[in-house]
C-alpha positions as CSV (number, residue, x, y, z in Angstrom):
1,M,18.7,13.6,-0.6
2,D,17.8,16.1,-3.2
3,E,16.0,19.0,-1.5
4,M,13.4,19.0,-4.3
5,N,12.3,15.6,-3.2
6,N,11.9,16.5,0.5
7,L,8.2,16.5,1.4
8,G,8.7,19.3,3.8
9,F,10.4,21.5,1.2
10,I,7.7,20.6,-1.4
11,L,4.7,21.4,0.9
12,A,6.3,24.5,2.4
13,A,6.9,25.8,-1.1
14,A,3.2,25.2,-2.0
15,C,2.2,27.1,1.1
16,R,4.3,30.1,0.1
17,R,3.1,29.9,-3.5
18,H,-0.6,29.8,-2.6
19,G,-0.4,32.2,0.4
20,A,-3.9,33.6,1.3
21,A,-5.8,30.9,-0.5
22,V,-7.8,28.5,1.7
23,A,-5.8,25.2,2.2
24,I,-8.1,23.4,4.6
25,E,-11.8,23.9,5.4
26,A,-13.7,22.3,8.3
27,A,-17.2,23.5,9.4
28,E,-16.7,27.2,10.3
29,T,-12.9,27.0,10.2
30,K,-10.8,28.0,7.1
31,L,-7.1,27.6,7.3
32,T,-5.1,29.5,4.7
33,Y,-1.8,28.2,3.2
34,E,0.2,30.9,5.0
35,A,-1.5,30.0,8.3
36,L,-0.8,26.3,7.8
37,L,2.9,27.1,7.2
38,E,3.0,29.4,10.3
39,R,1.5,26.7,12.4
40,A,4.0,24.2,11.0
41,M,6.9,26.5,11.7
42,R,5.8,26.8,15.4
43,V,5.8,23.0,15.6
44,E,9.3,23.0,14.0
45,R,10.5,25.5,16.6
46,A,9.0,23.5,19.5
47,L,10.7,20.3,18.2
48,A,14.0,22.1,17.9
49,A,13.6,23.3,21.5
50,H,13.2,19.6,22.5
51,D,16.4,18.8,20.6
52,C,14.7,16.8,17.8
53,R,17.5,15.2,15.8
54,P,17.7,14.5,12.1
55,D,15.8,11.3,11.1
56,E,14.3,11.0,14.5
57,P,10.8,9.4,14.6
58,V,8.1,11.7,16.0
59,H,4.6,10.6,16.8
60,V,1.9,12.8,15.2
61,L,-1.7,12.4,16.4
62,V,-4.3,13.0,13.8
63,S,-8.1,12.8,13.2
64,S,-10.1,15.4,11.4
65,H,-8.5,18.5,12.9
66,P,-7.9,21.2,10.2
67,A,-4.3,21.7,11.3
68,D,-3.3,18.1,11.4
69,L,-1.1,18.4,8.3
70,A,0.8,21.2,10.1
71,G,2.0,18.5,12.4
72,F,3.4,16.5,9.4
73,L,5.0,19.6,7.9
74,G,6.5,20.7,11.2
75,V,8.2,17.4,11.7
76,W,9.5,17.4,8.2
77,L,10.8,20.9,8.5
78,A,12.6,19.9,11.7
79,G,14.2,16.9,9.9
80,G,12.2,14.3,11.7
81,V,10.2,11.2,10.5
82,V,6.4,11.3,10.8
83,V,4.8,8.4,12.6
84,P,1.0,9.1,12.2
85,L,-1.3,7.7,14.9
86,H,-5.1,8.3,15.4
87,R,-6.1,10.3,18.4
88,T,-8.7,7.7,19.4
89,S,-6.2,4.8,19.4
90,P,-6.1,3.1,22.8
91,A,-3.2,3.9,25.0
92,S,-2.0,0.3,24.7
93,V,-1.8,0.7,20.9
94,I,0.2,3.9,21.1
95,D,2.5,2.4,23.7
96,S,3.1,-0.6,21.5
97,V,4.0,1.7,18.5
98,Q,6.3,3.8,20.8
99,G,8.1,0.7,21.9
100,R,9.0,0.0,18.3
101,S,9.5,3.4,16.9
102,R,11.4,4.5,20.1
103,A,9.9,8.0,19.6
104,R,10.4,10.4,22.5
105,L,8.4,13.3,21.1
106,L,4.7,13.6,20.2
107,V,3.0,16.3,18.2
108,D,-0.7,17.0,18.7
109,V,-1.8,20.3,17.1
110,A,-5.3,19.9,18.6
111,R,-3.7,21.0,22.0
112,S,-2.8,24.5,22.8
113,E,0.3,25.8,21.0
114,D,2.4,25.6,24.1
115,D,1.5,21.9,24.5
116,A,1.5,20.9,20.9
117,V,4.9,19.1,21.3
118,T,5.4,16.9,24.4
119,R,7.9,14.4,25.5
120,I,6.8,10.8,25.8
121,G,10.4,9.5,26.4
122,E,13.7,10.8,27.7
123,T,16.3,8.8,25.9
124,P,17.0,9.9,22.3
125,P,16.6,7.0,19.9
126,P,19.7,5.5,18.5
127,A,20.7,6.5,15.0
128,R,19.3,4.0,12.5
129,P,20.7,3.9,9.0
130,Q,17.3,2.6,7.8
131,L,15.8,6.0,8.7
132,E,18.2,8.1,6.8
133,R,16.1,10.3,4.4
134,A,12.9,8.7,5.7
135,A,9.7,10.7,5.5
136,M,7.2,8.4,7.4
137,I,6.8,5.2,9.3
138,I,3.3,3.9,8.7
139,F,2.3,1.0,10.9
140,T,0.2,-1.5,9.0
141,S,-1.3,-4.9,9.8
142,G,1.0,-7.8,9.1
143,S,0.6,-11.6,8.7
144,T,2.4,-12.1,12.1
145,G,-0.4,-10.3,14.0
146,V,1.9,-7.5,15.0
147,P,1.6,-4.2,13.0
148,K,4.7,-3.6,10.9
149,G,6.4,-0.2,10.6
150,V,6.7,0.5,6.9
151,V,9.5,3.0,6.3
152,I,8.9,5.3,3.4
153,G,11.6,7.6,2.1
154,H,11.2,11.2,0.9
155,D,12.5,10.3,-2.5
156,A,10.1,7.4,-2.9
157,F,7.0,9.1,-1.8
158,S,7.6,12.4,-3.6
159,G,8.4,10.5,-6.7
160,K,5.1,8.5,-6.4
161,L,3.2,11.8,-5.8
162,R,4.5,13.0,-9.2
163,A,3.5,9.8,-10.8
164,I,0.0,9.9,-9.3
165,D,-0.5,13.5,-10.4
166,A,0.5,12.6,-13.9
167,M,-2.5,10.2,-13.9
168,I,-5.1,12.1,-12.0
169,H,-4.2,15.8,-12.4
170,F,-4.8,17.7,-9.2
171,R,-5.6,21.3,-10.2
172,R,-5.4,24.8,-8.6
173,N,-8.6,25.9,-6.8
174,E,-10.1,22.4,-6.9
175,R,-11.9,21.2,-3.7
176,T,-11.2,17.7,-2.4
177,L,-13.7,16.2,0.1
178,Q,-11.4,14.3,2.4
179,L,-13.1,11.3,4.1
180,L,-9.9,9.3,4.5
181,N,-7.8,9.2,7.6
182,I,-4.3,10.5,7.2
183,T,-2.8,7.6,9.2
184,F,-3.2,5.7,6.0
185,S,-1.4,6.2,2.7
186,F,-4.5,6.9,0.6
187,G,-5.5,9.8,2.9
188,I,-1.9,11.1,3.0
189,W,-1.2,11.3,-0.7
190,S,-4.6,12.7,-1.7
191,S,-4.2,15.4,0.9
192,L,-0.7,16.3,-0.1
193,L,-1.5,16.4,-3.8
194,T,-4.5,18.7,-3.2
195,L,-2.3,21.1,-1.3
196,I,0.7,20.9,-3.7
197,G,-1.7,21.6,-6.5
198,G,-3.2,24.7,-4.8
199,G,-6.6,23.2,-4.0
200,T,-8.7,23.1,-0.8
201,I,-9.2,20.1,1.5
202,V,-12.7,20.0,2.8
203,L,-13.1,18.0,6.1
204,P,-16.5,16.6,7.1
205,Q,-17.2,16.3,10.8
206,K,-17.9,12.6,10.5
207,F,-19.0,10.0,7.9
208,V,-22.8,10.4,7.5
209,P,-23.8,9.3,4.0
210,A,-26.8,11.7,3.6
211,L,-24.8,14.7,4.8
212,L,-21.8,13.8,2.5
213,L,-24.1,13.6,-0.5
214,E,-25.4,17.1,0.3
215,Q,-21.8,18.3,0.6
216,L,-20.9,16.8,-2.8
217,R,-23.9,18.6,-4.3
218,N,-23.8,21.9,-2.6
219,E,-20.2,22.8,-1.7
220,Q,-18.5,22.7,-5.1
221,I,-16.6,19.5,-4.5
222,H,-14.4,18.4,-7.4
223,R,-12.9,15.2,-6.0
224,V,-13.6,12.7,-3.3
225,G,-11.6,9.7,-2.2
226,V,-13.4,6.8,-0.7
227,V,-13.2,3.1,0.0
228,P,-15.9,1.0,-1.7
229,T,-17.6,0.5,1.7
230,M,-18.4,4.3,1.7
231,L,-19.8,4.1,-1.8
232,R,-22.1,1.2,-0.8
233,A,-23.3,3.3,2.2
234,M,-24.0,6.3,0.1
235,L,-25.8,4.3,-2.5
236,A,-28.0,2.7,0.2
237,V,-29.1,6.1,1.3
238,L,-29.9,7.1,-2.2
239,A,-31.9,3.9,-2.7
240,Q,-34.1,4.8,0.3
241,G,-35.3,7.9,-1.6
242,A,-34.8,10.5,1.1
243,D,-36.6,13.8,0.3
244,G,-34.6,16.0,-2.0
245,L,-31.5,13.7,-1.9
246,T,-30.1,13.0,-5.3
247,A,-26.7,12.1,-6.8
248,A,-26.6,15.3,-8.9
249,C,-23.2,16.8,-8.2
250,P,-22.4,19.3,-11.0
251,T,-18.8,20.0,-10.0
252,L,-17.7,16.5,-9.0
253,R,-15.0,15.5,-11.5
254,Q,-13.5,12.4,-9.9
255,I,-14.4,9.7,-7.4
256,L,-11.2,7.9,-6.3
257,T,-11.6,4.6,-4.7
258,G,-9.2,2.0,-3.3
259,G,-8.4,0.1,-0.1
260,E,-10.5,-2.9,-1.1
261,Q,-11.7,-4.5,-4.3
262,L,-14.3,-2.6,-6.3
263,S,-16.9,-5.0,-7.6
264,E,-18.1,-4.7,-11.2
265,Q,-21.7,-4.3,-9.9
266,L,-20.8,-1.5,-7.6
267,A,-18.8,0.3,-10.3
268,T,-21.7,0.1,-12.6
269,Q,-24.1,1.5,-10.0
270,V,-21.8,4.4,-9.3
271,A,-21.3,5.2,-13.0
272,R,-25.0,5.2,-13.6
273,L,-25.7,7.5,-10.6
274,F,-22.8,9.9,-11.4
275,P,-22.6,9.8,-15.2
276,D,-20.5,13.0,-15.5
277,T,-17.9,11.9,-12.9
278,D,-14.9,9.7,-13.5
279,L,-14.8,6.7,-11.1
280,V,-11.1,5.9,-10.8
281,N,-10.2,2.6,-9.0
282,I,-6.7,2.5,-7.5
283,F,-4.6,-0.5,-6.4
284,G,-1.5,-0.2,-4.4
285,L,0.1,-1.0,-1.0
286,T,1.6,1.0,1.8
287,E,4.9,-0.8,1.0
288,T,4.9,0.5,-2.6
289,S,3.9,4.0,-1.7
290,T,0.4,3.0,-3.0
291,C,-1.2,3.7,-6.4
292,D,0.5,1.2,-8.6
293,F,-2.5,0.7,-10.9
294,F,-5.3,3.0,-12.1
295,Q,-8.5,1.8,-13.6
296,F,-10.2,4.6,-15.5
297,P,-13.7,4.3,-17.0
298,P,-12.4,3.4,-20.5
299,D,-10.2,0.6,-18.9
300,R,-13.2,-0.7,-17.0
301,Q,-15.4,-0.8,-20.1
302,A,-12.7,-2.7,-22.1
303,N,-11.7,-5.0,-19.3
304,P,-13.8,-4.7,-16.1
305,H,-11.9,-7.3,-14.1
306,S,-8.4,-5.9,-14.7
307,L,-6.4,-3.5,-12.4
308,G,-6.0,-1.1,-15.3
309,L,-2.9,0.9,-16.2
310,P,0.3,0.7,-14.2
311,S,1.6,4.0,-12.8
312,S,4.7,5.6,-14.4
313,N,7.9,3.7,-13.6
314,V,6.0,0.8,-12.1
315,R,6.8,-2.7,-13.4
316,F,4.9,-5.8,-12.4
317,R,5.1,-9.6,-12.9
318,V,3.1,-12.7,-11.9
319,V,5.2,-15.6,-10.7
320,D,4.7,-19.1,-9.4
321,E,6.0,-20.3,-6.1
322,P,9.6,-21.0,-7.3
323,G,9.6,-17.5,-8.8
324,A,9.2,-18.4,-12.5
325,P,6.9,-16.1,-14.6
326,C,3.4,-17.4,-15.0
327,G,1.8,-17.7,-18.4
328,Q,-1.4,-16.0,-19.3
329,G,-4.4,-17.3,-17.3
330,V,-2.1,-19.0,-14.7
331,I,-2.5,-17.8,-11.1
332,G,0.6,-16.7,-9.2
333,E,1.8,-14.0,-6.9
334,L,1.7,-10.4,-8.1
335,Q,5.1,-8.7,-7.6
336,I,6.0,-5.1,-8.1
337,S,9.2,-3.2,-8.9
338,S,9.6,0.6,-8.9
339,P,11.7,3.5,-7.5
340,F,8.9,4.1,-5.0
341,L,9.2,1.0,-2.8
342,M,9.6,1.1,1.0
343,T,13.0,1.2,2.6
344,G,11.9,-1.8,4.6
345,Y,10.1,-2.8,7.8
346,L,11.3,-0.9,10.8
347,D,14.0,-2.9,12.7
348,E,12.8,-6.1,10.9
349,P,15.6,-7.1,8.6
350,G,14.3,-10.7,8.3
351,L,10.8,-9.6,7.4
352,T,12.2,-7.0,5.0
353,Q,14.3,-9.6,3.2
354,A,11.4,-12.0,3.0
355,A,9.2,-9.3,1.4
356,F,11.4,-9.0,-1.6
357,S,12.5,-11.4,-4.4
358,D,15.4,-10.1,-6.5
359,G,14.4,-6.5,-5.9
360,W,10.7,-7.2,-6.6
361,F,8.2,-6.6,-3.8
362,R,6.0,-9.6,-3.0
363,T,2.5,-8.3,-2.6
364,G,1.0,-11.5,-1.2
365,D,-1.9,-11.1,-3.7
366,L,-2.8,-13.8,-6.1
367,A,-3.2,-12.7,-9.7
368,Q,-3.2,-13.7,-13.3
369,L,-2.4,-12.1,-16.6
370,D,-5.3,-11.7,-19.0
371,L,-4.9,-12.3,-22.8
372,D,-4.1,-8.6,-23.2
373,G,-1.4,-8.7,-20.6
374,Q,-3.3,-6.8,-17.9
375,V,-3.4,-8.0,-14.3
376,R,-6.5,-9.5,-12.7
377,L,-6.6,-10.1,-8.9
378,M,-7.8,-13.5,-7.9
379,G,-7.6,-13.3,-4.1
380,R,-5.3,-12.8,-1.2
381,S,-2.6,-15.3,-0.2
382,K,-2.5,-13.7,3.2
383,E,-5.2,-13.9,5.8
384,L,-5.7,-10.2,6.1
385,I,-9.3,-9.1,6.5
386,S,-10.4,-6.0,4.6
387,R,-13.2,-4.4,6.7
388,G,-14.4,-1.2,5.1
389,G,-11.0,-0.7,3.4
390,N,-9.2,-1.1,6.7
391,K,-6.8,-4.1,6.9
392,V,-7.1,-6.3,10.0
393,T,-5.0,-9.3,10.7
394,P,-6.8,-12.2,12.5
395,M,-3.8,-12.8,14.8
396,E,-3.9,-9.3,16.3
397,V,-7.5,-9.7,17.2
398,E,-6.9,-13.2,18.5
399,R,-4.1,-12.0,20.7
400,A,-6.3,-9.4,22.3
401,L,-9.1,-11.9,22.8
402,K,-6.7,-14.4,24.5
403,Q,-5.9,-11.7,27.1
404,Y,-9.5,-12.0,28.4
405,E,-9.4,-14.3,31.4
406,A,-12.5,-16.3,30.4
407,V,-11.1,-17.1,26.9
408,C,-9.3,-20.5,26.5
409,D,-8.9,-20.4,22.7
410,C,-10.2,-18.5,19.7
411,M,-10.2,-18.0,16.0
412,V,-10.9,-14.9,13.9
413,V,-11.8,-14.8,10.2
414,G,-13.3,-12.4,7.8
415,A,-16.6,-13.2,6.0
416,P,-18.2,-11.4,3.1
417,D,-20.5,-8.4,3.8
418,E,-22.5,-6.3,1.4
419,I,-21.7,-3.0,3.1
420,L,-18.2,-3.4,4.5
421,G,-16.8,-5.9,2.1
422,E,-15.9,-8.2,5.0
423,R,-16.9,-8.3,8.6
424,I,-14.8,-9.7,11.5
425,H,-16.1,-13.0,13.1
426,A,-14.6,-14.4,16.3
427,L,-15.2,-17.9,17.5
428,I,-14.3,-18.4,21.2
429,V,-13.7,-21.5,23.3
430,P,-14.3,-20.4,27.0
431,N,-12.3,-21.7,29.9
432,S,-14.1,-24.4,31.8
433,G,-16.9,-23.0,34.0
434,C,-16.6,-19.5,32.5
435,A,-19.5,-17.7,30.9
436,I,-18.7,-15.0,28.3
437,E,-21.0,-12.0,27.6
438,A,-20.6,-9.8,24.6
439,D,-20.7,-6.3,26.2
440,P,-18.1,-6.9,28.9
441,L,-15.8,-8.6,26.4
442,R,-16.2,-5.7,23.9
443,A,-15.4,-3.2,26.7
444,F,-12.2,-5.1,27.4
445,L,-11.2,-5.3,23.7
446,S,-11.9,-1.5,23.3
447,T,-8.8,-0.8,25.4
448,R,-6.6,-3.0,23.3
449,L,-7.9,-2.7,19.7
450,D,-8.8,0.2,17.4
451,R,-12.5,0.4,16.7
452,F,-12.3,-1.0,13.2
453,K,-10.5,-4.1,14.5
454,M,-13.3,-5.0,16.9
455,P,-15.2,-8.3,16.1
456,D,-18.6,-7.7,14.5
457,F,-19.8,-11.1,15.5
458,I,-18.8,-13.3,18.5
459,Y,-19.6,-17.0,18.7
460,I,-19.1,-19.5,21.5
461,A,-18.1,-23.2,20.9
462,D,-16.7,-26.1,22.8
463,A,-13.8,-26.4,20.3
464,L,-12.3,-24.8,17.3
465,P,-12.9,-26.5,13.9
466,V,-10.0,-28.5,12.7
467,G,-8.9,-29.9,9.4
468,R,-7.5,-33.3,8.4
469,T,-4.1,-32.6,9.9
470,G,-5.7,-31.6,13.3
471,K,-4.8,-27.9,12.9
472,A,-7.4,-25.2,13.4
473,D,-9.1,-24.6,10.1
474,R,-10.1,-21.1,9.2
475,R,-11.8,-22.3,6.0
476,E,-14.1,-24.5,7.9
477,L,-15.0,-21.7,10.3
478,R,-16.0,-19.6,7.2
479,N,-18.1,-22.5,6.0
480,M,-19.9,-22.6,9.3
481,I,-20.5,-18.9,9.2
482,S,-21.9,-18.9,5.7
483,G,-23.9,-22.0,6.4
484,G,-25.6,-20.3,9.4
485,T,-24.7,-23.0,11.8
486,L,-23.4,-20.5,14.4
487,S,-25.5,-18.1,16.6
488,P,-23.8,-14.9,17.6
489,L,-23.8,-13.6,21.2
490,A,-26.3,-10.8,21.8
491,G,-24.8,-7.4,22.6
492,R,-24.0,-4.1,21.0
493,S,-22.1,-4.1,17.7
């Protein structure tokens, strides 16, 4: 691997270059670039003391701690592979990831410096050729119901960072309000590019729309990354007409949005409220190192339904089921080819092979080419639910539900929601003689699922809806939900 493509080398060089400038700001805490590097080097030394080996997966716990990225940098400086996990994830989720990553070391910079690196296993993981030159393993929901470990290489991700920067232009001394979690690609690349460019990451304590609007207006924010759900929440607060609350943000240069589809109506509302700010809609996947298409305001005005411009060195095609190119206006699968694709799914050669067709990554998204040759998304061929920009697979939720002793069978679907894009609906068939109450069930699920994967609505029925073939029919369940024929259980949401 070229050292110039190593994310640890790139970020450490930025820290040395920008020195005493503020890298990360959170409430009363200001972490300079030199302090960030020093913290990372302490993590590196602690990992070395634990005999961290080249290309060894290391769990890194993150949330909104100002030094979280020092954990990333420390692992990269030690030659390890970052496996980001949220601090609030249930123990069962972390244990499941560990069983697949085989990590024996964990980094948590929120602990004391002496305890920032701990052992979670004794046996060093075997050398895996798939992890040579790997930067990260990002676990993302899959169609099988089991999160897949997406292996991203240093060369691929650093190359995509350069391609993104060529489109968006991160500048020195700019301030990025970071609302996005760095367990996900969107949060990772926007954080890294802010630091590489010499800017400052501003971390809010939590997502409170009114407070965030005040930050955008009063704290000289130049850029913010959001999912459309967040935009809807902020617009709802503005619509309520709170005293003194306006969308006037004189320094705000860009609103970056992605993670779920941006409706034409929402884009129009945002553009009207923030007339001097560029709303940039981004499309990409974890497997492609994200950001494959950018829709800038002129693109939206010319063709509001298209994905916009492809990123540098990204090729795309729309093909039918046999793999032949689709003509204009014909719906097929969107496939992507670039130097920035994942190495593969961790220890899943079969899934990795199935994800590609002659070197093209199969996105699973249905699309068509417009008359001008641009791509328009038409839906998802997979059953993934997009709740607030977070991807949730029904099977993962169903598997957790079926562990509850009173549940005989269940089905989970996503249904449209004005605020979150989609909400999670679960239909449960109880075991004979069993009564199911919402609160005890939610308490049970909270030990097995991340919060964003929890069902928003729970229904009880004698049987699951079935189609003509006798198989359980998700489409019919969606029809029942939209038709209002089901009554949800009472209980906290």
